[in-house]
C-alpha positions as CSV (number, residue, x, y, z in Angstrom):
1,I,-1.7,21.6,8.7
2,S,1.8,22.3,7.4
3,Y,2.7,22.2,4.0
4,A,6.4,21.8,4.5
5,P,6.9,18.5,2.8
6,L,5.5,20.3,-0.4
7,W,8.6,22.7,-0.4
8,Q,11.0,20.1,-0.2
9,T,9.3,18.3,-3.1
10,M,9.1,21.1,-5.1
11,M,13.0,21.6,-4.6
12,R,13.8,18.3,-5.1
13,K,11.9,17.7,-8.2
14,N,13.1,21.7,-9.5
15,V,9.4,22.9,-9.7
16,T,8.6,26.5,-8.5
17,T,5.6,28.1,-7.9
18,Y,5.7,30.7,-10.9
19,T,6.1,27.0,-13.0
20,L,3.0,26.1,-11.0
21,I,1.0,29.1,-11.7
22,S,2.2,29.8,-15.5
23,K,2.6,25.9,-16.9
24,Y,-0.1,24.5,-14.6
25,N,-2.7,27.1,-14.2
26,I,-2.7,26.8,-10.4
27,N,-4.5,29.6,-9.1
28,P,-1.9,32.2,-7.3
29,R,-4.3,32.4,-4.9
30,T,-4.0,28.8,-3.7
31,I,0.0,29.4,-3.4
32,Y,-0.9,32.1,-1.4
33,Q,-2.8,29.3,0.9
34,L,-0.4,26.9,0.7
35,K,2.6,29.6,1.8
36,H,0.3,30.4,4.4
37,N,-0.8,26.8,5.5
38,Q,-4.3,27.5,5.1
39,S,-6.6,24.6,4.0
40,I,-7.2,24.0,0.2
41,T,-9.6,21.3,-1.5
42,M,-8.9,17.7,-2.3
43,H,-9.3,18.5,-6.0
44,T,-6.3,20.7,-5.7
45,L,-4.3,18.8,-3.3
46,E,-4.8,15.8,-6.2
47,R,-4.2,18.0,-9.2
48,I,-0.7,18.8,-7.3
49,C,0.7,15.6,-6.5
50,R,-0.3,14.4,-10.3
51,I,1.5,17.7,-11.4
52,L,4.8,16.8,-8.8
53,G,4.5,12.8,-9.6
54,C,4.1,12.6,-5.6
55,T,1.7,11.3,-2.8
56,P,-0.4,13.6,-0.2
57,N,2.3,12.7,2.2
58,E,4.6,14.3,0.1
59,V,2.6,18.1,0.0
60,V,0.8,18.0,3.6
61,A,1.9,17.2,7.4
62,F,-0.7,17.1,9.8
63,V,0.9,18.7,13.2
64,S,-0.1,20.0,16.2
65,Q,0.0,24.2,16.2
66,G,3.2,24.1,18.6
67,E,4.8,22.1,15.9
68,E,3.7,23.5,12.5
69,C,5.5,26.9,13.7
70,K,8.8,24.8,14.1
71,N,8.5,22.8,10.8
72,A,7.7,26.2,9.0
73,D,10.9,27.8,10.3
74,D,13.3,24.6,9.7
75,T,12.2,24.5,6.4
76,K,12.9,28.0,5.7
77,K,16.4,27.5,7.1
78,K,16.7,24.3,5.1
79,V,15.5,25.7,1.9
80,G,16.3,29.4,2.1
81,R,14.5,32.0,0.7
82,F,17.3,32.7,-1.3
83,F,17.2,29.8,-3.5
84,F,13.1,30.2,-3.9
85,F,14.4,33.5,-5.3
86,L,17.2,32.5,-7.9
87,M,14.6,29.4,-9.1
88,E,11.7,32.4,-9.5
89,Y,14.0,34.6,-11.5
90,Y,15.9,31.9,-13.6
91,N,12.1,30.8,-14.9
92,F,11.9,34.7,-15.8
93,I,14.7,34.8,-17.6
94,Q,14.0,31.4,-19.5
95,I,10.6,33.2,-20.8
96,G,12.1,36.4,-21.7
97,K,10.5,38.7,-18.7
98,I,12.8,39.9,-16.5
99,P,11.6,41.4,-13.3
100,F,11.8,44.7,-11.8
101,F,12.9,44.5,-8.3
């Protein structure tokens, strides 16, 4: 399982993990599972699809073990961790809570 499509969909729709947790009550443990390509329930997949207004194919891809590592690396390069950092930090600023790093 690879959630590389999820991160691309979230970027396209300007939704962050912070938004999923704070606005839509997605459990932080679920975010951890997604980031580590671990399994989630069908109920959670359905909730994410409804939140993002997308199909399951835009959230999860079924790939072989070797492809999973390659896809994850490609996604990290395309999206970039810094971009996610900026989006998360922007959300903190919007709610008036600036985190200490």
